[in-house]
NUKENU-853217 format. One record per residue: residue in one letter; x, y, z of N, C-alpha, C in turn. Coordinates in steps of 0.1 Angstrom, whole numbers, padded with zeros to 4 digits, always signed. Example, Ala and Ser with C-alpha at 12.3 -4.5 7.8 and 13.67 -1.06 7.14 Angstrom:
! residues 2
a+0132-0057+0078+0123-0045+0078+0132-0033+0078/s+0128-0022+0071+0137-0011+0071+0129+0000+0079/
This chain:
! residues 340
m+1043+0297+1520+1049+0282+1520+1057+0279+1533/r+1065+0289+1536+1073+0285+1549+1064+0285+1561/s+1053+0291+1561+1044+0291+1575+1035+0277+1573/l+1034+0272+1561+1027+0258+1559+1035+0248+1565/q+1047+0250+1560+1060+0240+1563+1061+0239+1579/s+1063+0251+1586+1065+0251+1598+1053+0246+1606/l+1041+0249+1602+1030+0244+1609+1029+0229+1607/t+1032+0222+1596+1034+0208+1594+1044+0201+1601/f+1056+0210+1604+1066+0204+1614+1061+0204+1627/l+1056+0216+1632+1049+0215+1645+1039+0204+1648/l+1032+0202+1638+1021+0191+1640+1026+0178+1641/l+1037+0176+1634+1043+0162+1635+1051+0161+1649/v+1057+0172+1652+1063+0172+1667+1052+0168+1678/s+1041+0177+1676+1031+0177+1685+1025+0162+1686/a+1023+0159+1675+1016+0144+1673+1025+0133+1681/a+1038+0136+1682+1047+0126+1690+1045+0128+1704/q+1038+0139+1709+1035+0141+1723+1024+0134+1728/v+1015+0130+1719+1002+0123+1724+1003+0109+1718/t+0995+0101+1724+0994+0086+1721+0986+0086+1706/g+0991+0080+1695+0985+0077+1684+0971+0070+1685/l+0960+0074+1679+0948+0066+1681+0941+0067+1668/e+0946+0064+1658+0939+0066+1646+0928+0058+1643/g+0926+0048+1650+0913+0038+1650+0901+0044+1658/k+0906+0053+1668+0894+0061+1676+0886+0070+1667/m+0872+0069+1671+0864+0079+1665+0860+0091+1672/c+0860+0103+1666+0853+0115+1671+0845+0120+1662/h+0838+0130+1666+0826+0136+1657+0831+0147+1649/t+0843+0152+1651+0848+0163+1643+0847+0163+1628/p+0842+0172+1622+0841+0171+1608+0855+0171+1599/g+0857+0162+1589+0868+0161+1582+0872+0148+1578/p+0881+0146+1567+0884+0133+1561+0889+0124+1572/p+0886+0112+1571+0891+0101+1582+0905+0103+1585/k+0914+0104+1573+0927+0104+1575+0934+0118+1578/d+0928+0127+1577+0932+0143+1581+0940+0142+1593/k+0951+0148+1593+0962+0145+1604+0956+0154+1614/m+0952+0166+1612+0947+0176+1622+0935+0170+1631/v+0925+0163+1623+0915+0157+1628+0920+0145+1637/a+0930+0139+1633+0934+0126+1641+0941+0132+1654/m+0948+0142+1652+0955+0149+1663+0945+0153+1673/f+0935+0158+1669+0924+0165+1679+0917+0151+1684/c+0915+0142+1677+0910+0129+1685+0918+0123+1695/d+0932+0123+1692+0941+0119+1701+0941+0128+1713/f+0941+0141+1712+0940+0150+1723+0928+0147+1732/m+0915+0146+1726+0905+0142+1733+0906+0130+1742/w+0913+0121+1738+0915+0108+1745+0923+0109+1754/t+0937+0116+1751+0947+0118+1759+0943+0126+1773/y+0935+0135+1771+0931+0144+1782+0916+0142+1788/n+0912+0129+1784+0898+0127+1786+0887+0137+1784/k+0888+0142+1773+0879+0154+1769+0866+0148+1763/s+0856+0154+1766+0843+0152+1759+0835+0164+1761/y+0826+0166+1752+0818+0178+1749+0803+0177+1749/k+0796+0186+1752+0782+0184+1752+0774+0180+1737/d+0766+0171+1739+0761+0164+1725+0750+0171+1719/q+0751+0185+1717+0742+0193+1710+0745+0192+1695/e+0738+0186+1686+0742+0183+1674+0736+0196+1665/d+0744+0199+1655+0739+0209+1644+0734+0203+1633/f+0729+0210+1624+0721+0207+1613+0728+0194+1605/s+0742+0195+1605+0749+0186+1596+0752+0172+1604/g+0746+0172+1617+0749+0159+1624+0761+0158+1630/f+0769+0167+1631+0781+0168+1640+0778+0175+1653/l+0787+0171+1663+0785+0178+1676+0791+0192+1674/s+0781+0202+1677+0785+0215+1673+0795+0221+1683/e+0794+0217+1696+0805+0222+1706+0819+0217+1703/e+0817+0203+1698+0831+0196+1696+0837+0203+1683/a+0829+0206+1674+0833+0214+1662+0840+0228+1665/r+0832+0234+1675+0839+0247+1679+0851+0244+1687/r+0854+0234+1693+0865+0232+1700+0876+0228+1691/f+0872+0220+1681+0883+0217+1671+0888+0230+1664/k+0878+0239+1661+0883+0253+1656+0893+0260+1663/i+0892+0260+1677+0900+0265+1687+0913+0259+1687/f+0913+0246+1687+0923+0237+1687+0932+0241+1676/v+0927+0242+1662+0936+0246+1651+0941+0260+1652/e+0934+0269+1659+0940+0282+1662+0950+0283+1670/n+0949+0273+1682+0959+0274+1691+0973+0268+1686/l+0971+0258+1678+0984+0251+1672+0991+0263+1665/e+0982+0271+1658+0990+0282+1648+0997+0292+1660/w+0991+0295+1668+0997+0303+1678+1010+0297+1685/a+1008+0282+1687+1021+0275+1692+1031+0276+1683/r+1027+0275+1669+1037+0275+1659+1045+0290+1659/q+1037+0301+1663+1042+0313+1661+1052+0315+1672/r+1047+0310+1684+1056+0313+1696+1070+0303+1694/q+1068+0291+1688+1081+0284+1685+1090+0291+1677/e+1086+0300+1666+1093+0305+1657+1101+0317+1664/t+1094+0323+1674+1101+0335+1679+1109+0331+1693/e+1109+0317+1697+1115+0314+1709+1130+0313+1707/i+1138+0321+1713+1153+0320+1714+1159+0311+1723/g+1151+0305+1732+1156+0296+1742+1154+0281+1737/s+1152+0271+1746+1152+0259+1742+1137+0252+1744/a+1128+0262+1747+1115+0258+1751+1106+0253+1737/r+1100+0245+1740+1090+0238+1728+1076+0240+1734/y+1067+0244+1720+1054+0247+1724+1047+0238+1713/g+1035+0234+1716+1026+0224+1710+1013+0222+1716/v+1009+0207+1715+0996+0205+1724+0997+0203+1737/t+0988+0210+1743+0987+0208+1759+0973+0205+1762/k+0972+0203+1775+0956+0202+1781+0948+0213+1778/f+0954+0226+1773+0947+0237+1773+0943+0240+1757/s+0947+0232+1748+0945+0234+1735+0931+0235+1728/d+0923+0232+1737+0909+0235+1733+0901+0247+1738/r+0909+0255+1746+0905+0266+1753+0907+0279+1746/s+0898+0290+1744+0900+0302+1738+0909+0311+1749/a+0913+0321+1741+0923+0329+1749+0916+0335+1762/e+0903+0338+1760+0895+0343+1771+0893+0333+1783/e+0890+0320+1779+0890+0311+1789+0903+0305+1796/f+0914+0307+1790+0926+0305+1794+0930+0315+1805/q+0924+0328+1807+0930+0336+1816+0929+0332+1828/q+0939+0334+1837+0940+0328+1849+0938+0337+1861/g+0941+0331+1874+0934+0340+1884+0944+0346+1895/s+0953+0355+1893+0958+0363+1903+0959+0377+1899/r+0956+0386+1906+0956+0400+1904+0970+0406+1910/a+0974+0416+1903+0986+0424+1907+0983+0429+1922/p+0993+0428+1929+0991+0430+1945+0984+0444+1946/s+0978+0446+1957+0970+0458+1961+0981+0468+1963/v+0974+0481+1964+0985+0492+1966+0979+0499+1977/p+0986+0501+1988+1000+0498+1991+1000+0482+1994/l+1013+0476+1991+1014+0463+1993+1013+0458+2008/q+1006+0447+2009+1004+0443+2023+1017+0434+2029/c+1027+0434+2020+1041+0427+2026+1051+0437+2026/e+1058+0438+2036+1068+0448+2037+1080+0445+2028/n+1087+0455+2025+1099+0452+2018+1111+0445+2025/y+1117+0435+2019+1128+0428+2025+1139+0436+2027/s+1145+0437+2039+1157+0445+2043+1169+0437+2048/d+1166+0424+2051+1178+0418+2058+1189+0416+2049/k+1202+0415+2054+1213+0412+2047+1214+0396+2043/l+1216+0395+2030+1219+0380+2025+1233+0378+2022/t+1240+0368+2022+1254+0365+2020+1256+0369+2005/k+1269+0372+2003+1272+0379+1990+1273+0366+1980/e+1278+0355+1986+1281+0344+1978+1268+0336+1973/i+1267+0333+1962+1255+0328+1956+1258+0313+1950/r+1251+0302+1955+1254+0290+1948+1251+0289+1934/e+1260+0281+1926+1257+0282+1913+1242+0274+1908/s+1239+0264+1917+1226+0260+1915+1220+0257+1927/k+1206+0256+1929+1199+0253+1942+1184+0247+1937/d+1181+0237+1943+1169+0229+1939+1164+0224+1953/w+1152+0231+1958+1147+0228+1971+1140+0215+1970/r+1136+0209+1958+1131+0198+1958+1139+0185+1962/q+1154+0186+1959+1163+0177+1963+1163+0176+1978/e+1163+0186+1985+1161+0185+1999+1148+0183+2006/n+1138+0177+1997+1125+0173+2001+1119+0184+2009/r+1121+0197+2005+1113+0208+2011+1103+0213+2000/v+1097+0206+1991+1087+0212+1982+1076+0200+1981/t+1064+0204+1984+1054+0192+1982+1049+0190+1969/p+1044+0180+1965+1040+0175+1951+1033+0184+1943/v+1033+0185+1930+1026+0195+1922+1011+0191+1925/q+1001+0201+1925+0988+0198+1926+0979+0203+1913/n+0968+0201+1911+0961+0207+1900+0948+0214+1904/q+0949+0229+1900+0938+0237+1906+0925+0235+1900/g+0925+0228+1889+0912+0223+1880+0908+0236+1872/p+0898+0233+1863+0894+0240+1855+0884+0253+1858/k+0878+0250+1870+0868+0261+1875+0872+0269+1884/c+0883+0268+1891+0886+0277+1902+0900+0284+1899/k+0900+0297+1898+0912+0305+1896+0919+0308+1909/s+0925+0297+1915+0931+0295+1928+0946+0296+1927/c+0952+0299+1917+0967+0299+1916+0972+0306+1926/w+0969+0318+1932+0973+0325+1941+0974+0318+1953/a+0965+0310+1956+0963+0301+1970+0974+0292+1969/f+0977+0284+1959+0988+0275+1956+1002+0280+1959/a+1003+0293+1953+1016+0298+1953+1019+0302+1969/v+1010+0307+1975+1012+0311+1989+1014+0300+1997/v+1005+0290+1996+1005+0277+2005+1018+0271+2002/g+1022+0269+1989+1035+0264+1985+1045+0270+1992/n+1047+0283+1992+1057+0292+1998+1057+0288+2013/v+1047+0289+2020+1046+0287+2034+1050+0274+2037/e+1045+0263+2030+1050+0250+2032+1065+0248+2033/s+1071+0253+2023+1084+0251+2020+1092+0257+2033/h+1089+0269+2037+1096+0276+2046+1092+0271+2061/v+1082+0265+2063+1078+0257+2075+1088+0245+2076/s+1087+0239+2065+1095+0227+2063+1110+0229+2065/i+1116+0238+2060+1129+0243+2062+1131+0244+2076/h+1121+0252+2082+1123+0256+2098+1121+0244+2107/e+1111+0235+2102+1107+0223+2111+1117+0211+2107/k+1125+0212+2096+1132+0202+2091+1126+0188+2086/k+1113+0191+2083+1104+0178+2077+1094+0184+2069/l+1090+0177+2059+1081+0182+2049+1066+0182+2054/i+1060+0193+2054+1047+0195+2058+1036+0199+2048/t+1025+0193+2047+1016+0197+2037+1005+0204+2044/l+1002+0217+2039+0992+0226+2045+0979+0225+2035/s+0969+0231+2040+0957+0230+2033+0954+0242+2025/v+0955+0242+2012+0952+0251+2002+0936+0255+2004/q+0928+0244+2005+0914+0247+2007+0910+0254+2018/e+0918+0255+2027+0915+0262+2041+0915+0279+2036/l+0928+0282+2030+0930+0295+2026+0920+0300+2015/l+0916+0292+2006+0904+0294+1997+0891+0298+2004/d+0888+0290+2013+0875+0291+2022+0876+0301+2031/c+0886+0302+2038+0886+0312+2049+0893+0325+2047/g+0899+0327+2037+0907+0338+2033+0900+0350+2031/t+0904+0362+2029+0896+0375+2027+0899+0378+2012/k+0890+0385+2005+0891+0390+1991+0895+0378+1982/t+0890+0366+1985+0891+0355+1974+0883+0357+1962/d+0871+0361+1963+0862+0366+1953+0856+0353+1946/d+0855+0344+1955+0848+0331+1953+0853+0323+1938/c+0867+0321+1941+0872+0314+1929+0875+0321+1918/n+0874+0334+1919+0874+0344+1905+0887+0354+1909/n+0898+0348+1910+0911+0356+1914+0915+0359+1929/g+0926+0364+1932+0931+0367+1945+0943+0374+1944/y+0947+0379+1956+0959+0386+1958+0969+0379+1968/i+0982+0377+1962+0991+0369+1971+0995+0375+1982/d+0995+0390+1983+0999+0397+1994+0988+0396+2004/v+0978+0398+2001+0964+0396+2010+0964+0381+2017/a+0967+0371+2009+0967+0359+2012+0977+0357+2022/f+0989+0362+2020+1000+0361+2031+0998+0367+2043/q+0990+0379+2042+0986+0384+2055+0974+0377+2063/d+0965+0369+2056+0957+0360+2061+0965+0351+2069/v+0975+0344+2064+0983+0334+2070+0990+0340+2083/v+0994+0354+2082+1000+0360+2093+0991+0362+2104/r+0979+0364+2101+0969+0367+2112+0965+0352+2118/r+0962+0344+2109+0955+0331+2115+0964+0317+2112/g+0974+0317+2105+0981+0306+2103+0975+0297+2093/l+0979+0285+2091+0973+0274+2083+0973+0263+2091/q+0962+0255+2087+0963+0241+2092+0966+0232+2082/g+0972+0219+2087+0975+0208+2077+0963+0203+2070/e+0968+0197+2058+0956+0191+2049+0949+0180+2058/d+0956+0174+2066+0949+0162+2072+0940+0169+2083/e+0943+0181+2089+0934+0189+2098+0923+0195+2092/y+0924+0201+2083+0913+0208+2074+0906+0197+2064/d+0910+0201+2052+0906+0192+2041+0916+0193+2027/p+0915+0183+2020+0924+0186+2007+0915+0194+1998/y+0923+0198+1987+0918+0208+1978+0906+0202+1970/a+0894+0209+1968+0883+0206+1962+0879+0211+1948/g+0886+0220+1946+0886+0228+1931+0874+0237+1933/e+0867+0240+1944+0857+0252+1946+0859+0257+1960/r+0851+0267+1962+0853+0274+1977+0839+0271+1983/h+0843+0265+1996+0832+0261+2004+0831+0272+2016/n+0822+0270+2024+0822+0278+2037+0833+0274+2047/c+0838+0283+2053+0851+0281+2062+0847+0270+2073/r+0854+0261+2074+0853+0249+2084+0864+0248+2094/r+0871+0258+2095+0883+0257+2103+0881+0252+2119/k+0888+0242+2121+0888+0235+2135+0897+0242+2145/e+0890+0250+2153+0898+0259+2163+0908+0251+2171/n+0905+0236+2174+0913+0230+2184+0925+0223+2177/e+0926+0225+2163+0936+0217+2157+0951+0226+2157/p+0961+0219+2155+0974+0226+2153+0975+0235+2142/v+0982+0246+2143+0981+0256+2132+0996+0261+2129/y+1002+0262+2118+1014+0266+2114+1014+0281+2112/k+1023+0288+2118+1021+0303+2115+1036+0308+2110/i+1033+0321+2103+1045+0328+2099+1047+0341+2107/k+1056+0346+2106+1060+0360+2113+1055+0372+2105/k+1057+0371+2092+1053+0381+2083+1055+0377+2070/c+1052+0386+2059+1055+0382+2046+1063+0395+2042/v+1073+0391+2030+1081+0404+2025+1079+0403+2009/r+1080+0415+2005+1083+0416+1991+1098+0418+1988/l+1104+0410+1978+1117+0412+1974+1121+0421+1963/p+1133+0425+1963+1136+0437+1952+1132+0431+1940/s+1129+0441+1930+1126+0435+1915+1139+0434+1908/n+1147+0424+1913+1160+0423+1906+1162+0408+1909/e+1165+0400+1896+1165+0385+1896+1179+0380+1905/t+1189+0388+1905+1200+0385+1914+1197+0385+1927/e+1190+0394+1931+1186+0394+1945+1176+0384+1950/i+1167+0381+1941+1157+0369+1942+1164+0356+1944/q+1176+0353+1934+1184+0342+1933+1190+0341+1946/r+1196+0353+1952+1203+0352+1965+1194+0347+1976/f+1181+0352+1977+1173+0348+1985+1167+0332+1985/v+1164+0328+1973+1162+0315+1972+1174+0305+1975/s+1184+0309+1971+1198+0301+1976+1199+0300+1990/e+1197+0310+1997+1200+0311+2012+1186+0307+2020/k+1174+0313+2017+1163+0312+2025+1152+0301+2021/g+1150+0300+2008+1140+0292+2004+1132+0296+1992/p+1122+0289+1988+1113+0293+1976+1106+0306+1977/v+1101+0312+1966+1097+0324+1964+1084+0325+1956/a+1073+0332+1962+1060+0332+1952+1062+0342+1943/v+1057+0342+1929+1060+0353+1920+1048+0354+1913/l+1046+0363+1904+1036+0365+1894+1041+0365+1881/v+1034+0358+1872+1041+0355+1857+1030+0358+1848/n+1034+0366+1837+1024+0367+1826+1019+0354+1821/v+1006+0352+1822+1001+0338+1819+1002+0336+1806/t+1000+0344+1796+1001+0341+1781+1012+0333+1774/i+1024+0336+1783+1036+0329+1777+1036+0314+1782/l+1025+0309+1790+1027+0296+1795+1018+0284+1786/e+1006+0291+1778+0996+0284+1775+1000+0272+1767/h+1010+0273+1758+1013+0262+1747+1026+0255+1751/y+1033+0259+1764+1045+0253+1767+1044+0238+1770/t+1055+0231+1763+1056+0216+1767+1069+0214+1772/g+1080+0222+1772+1090+0217+1778+1104+0227+1775/g+1114+0225+1781+1126+0233+1778+1126+0247+1785/i+1136+0254+1781+1138+0268+1789+1132+0278+1781/m+1121+0286+1788+1116+0297+1781+1123+0309+1781/r+1124+0315+1769+1133+0328+1771+1125+0339+1761/s+1118+0335+1751+1112+0347+1745+1098+0351+1753/d+1096+0364+1751+1085+0371+1759+1079+0383+1750/k+1074+0376+1738+1068+0387+1729+1055+0391+1735/q+1052+0403+1736+1041+0408+1741+1030+0412+1731/t+1018+0408+1730+1010+0412+1718+1000+0421+1725/n+0997+0420+1737+0987+0428+1744+0995+0435+1757/k+0994+0446+1760+0999+0455+1769+0992+0452+1782/n+0980+0446+1782+0974+0442+1795+0977+0430+1799/v+0986+0428+1811+0990+0416+1813+0982+0409+1825/t+0978+0395+1822+0971+0388+1832+0981+0379+1837/y+0981+0383+1852+0991+0373+1860+0987+0359+1864/h+0996+0352+1867+0995+0338+1871+1006+0336+1883/a+1000+0331+1895+1008+0328+1906+1016+0317+1906/m+1029+0316+1908+1037+0304+1907+1046+0304+1918/l+1054+0294+1921+1065+0292+1930+1078+0290+1925/i+1088+0298+1926+1103+0295+1923+1108+0287+1935/v+1111+0275+1930+1117+0264+1939+1132+0263+1939/g+1137+0269+1927+1153+0266+1926+1157+0273+1912/y+1170+0270+1909+1176+0276+1897+1186+0267+1892/g+1192+0269+1881+1202+0262+1877+1208+0267+1863/t+1216+0258+1855+1221+0264+1843+1224+0251+1833/e+1219+0253+1821+1220+0242+1812+1226+0247+1798/n+1236+0240+1795+1243+0247+1784+1247+0260+1783/r+1251+0265+1796+1254+0279+1798+1242+0289+1799/t+1228+0283+1799+1217+0290+1799+1212+0290+1813/p+1213+0302+1821+1206+0304+1834+1191+0301+1832/y+1185+0295+1843+1170+0293+1844+1165+0292+1857/w+1152+0296+1859+1145+0294+1871+1139+0279+1870/i+1136+0275+1881+1128+0262+1883+1114+0266+1889/v+1104+0265+1882+1092+0273+1887+1080+0261+1888/k+1074+0260+1899+1065+0251+1902+1049+0258+1899/n+1043+0249+1892+1028+0254+1888+1018+0247+1895/s+1006+0251+1892+0995+0243+1897+0985+0239+1889/w+0991+0233+1876+0981+0227+1866+0981+0214+1866/g+0989+0207+1876+0989+0192+1875+1002+0186+1869/e+1006+0173+1870+1018+0169+1865+1018+0166+1850/n+1007+0167+1844+1005+0164+1829+1006+0178+1822/w+1012+0188+1827+1016+0199+1821+1029+0203+1820/g+1035+0209+1812+1051+0212+1812+1059+0202+1814/e+1070+0202+1824+1079+0194+1828+1075+0186+1842/q+1066+0178+1841+1060+0171+1852+1054+0182+1862/g+1049+0194+1857+1042+0203+1864+1051+0214+1866/y+1062+0216+1861+1071+0227+1862+1073+0233+1849/v+1078+0246+1849+1084+0252+1837+1097+0259+1842/r+1107+0258+1832+1119+0263+1834+1120+0277+1826/i+1123+0289+1834+1121+0302+1828+1137+0308+1828/y+1140+0314+1815+1153+0320+1815+1154+0329+1826/r+1167+0329+1832+1169+0338+1844+1179+0349+1839/g+1174+0361+1843+1181+0374+1839+1177+0385+1830/e+1166+0382+1824+1158+0390+1815+1145+0395+1819/n+1141+0391+1830+1128+0394+1835+1116+0386+1825/v+1118+0374+1822+1109+0370+1812+1096+0367+1819/g+1085+0371+1811+1073+0369+1819+1069+0378+1830/k+1079+0388+1834+1077+0398+1844+1081+0390+1857/i+1089+0382+1856+1089+0371+1868+1096+0378+1881/q+1103+0390+1880+1110+0396+1890+1100+0407+1896/n+1089+0411+1889+1082+0422+1894+1075+0421+1906/f+1069+0411+1910+1062+0409+1924+1067+0395+1928/a+1078+0395+1936+1084+0383+1942+1081+0385+1957/m+1075+0375+1964+1073+0376+1978+1075+0363+1984/s+1077+0365+1998+1078+0352+2006+1073+0354+2019/s+1071+0343+2026+1067+0343+2040+1082+0342+2049/i+1081+0348+2062+1092+0348+2070+1087+0338+2082/v+1093+0326+2084+1088+0317+2097+1095+0323+2108/
């Protein structure tokens, strides 16, 4: 009974997150006034979802029925996450609620061994600001969407890091081409994962061109079309920071944003708040590359401000806040940055 009540509560909360469209029609089987069916129809409309019109023997769209089943299962997972969450994070309907766990797996591999970024050894100030948000200084470019077909999170994290550090150095915001790194980088595996340390080394060797000089992001890999006569923004090297959140905080405070790898499973059903729980049901971690752009405290709860590449209609306008100090999502394990 408690489980059913918790699920009902979650559904009511989640329903408030999408626009009500009880009058809209979708082909999913179920009574017309079934709340779960209504939520799925709302979800389809809100996120502009449509499925192949292959009908089964009952006349319903079989693909839509399959997605509806996944949708229901995902809401149950969201309910379980909500029950174990000890922070302020909220879980419910997201743009990924019709994807299976296998489909949701994102695209960054654990760094190669040995790492192609040297250990950071420079001395940083002992004083750490209570809060820092590089967005407030106009040193972070807008959130983009990597799209459903290209596992390019590693490219967005690396380019976002380089953009911010070049912008801090040049004292003006500069937008660089994610598409160039995807097209011209090594070991990118044709949109099927990548290594952030290898990508940083690509930038060390060749630099990056601006989005205006190359091309905007296309959501798929193309042949390299680098224009040799166009200006290039370069970095001196890439560094790996200590696996210590206090040291990462010190670097973010003094130097700038940091690219990190996070366990992707904790992000799937997130809709807002500070994520603290990190219950692992699978020892095999699939990493997702993101960018720490700052940190702060809310009601005495310390958190990281982390930029994602899933568009502004995910999380908190494209960002997630992750509890700082407990290595939630393994956020401290692989923290790297460019040095301009």
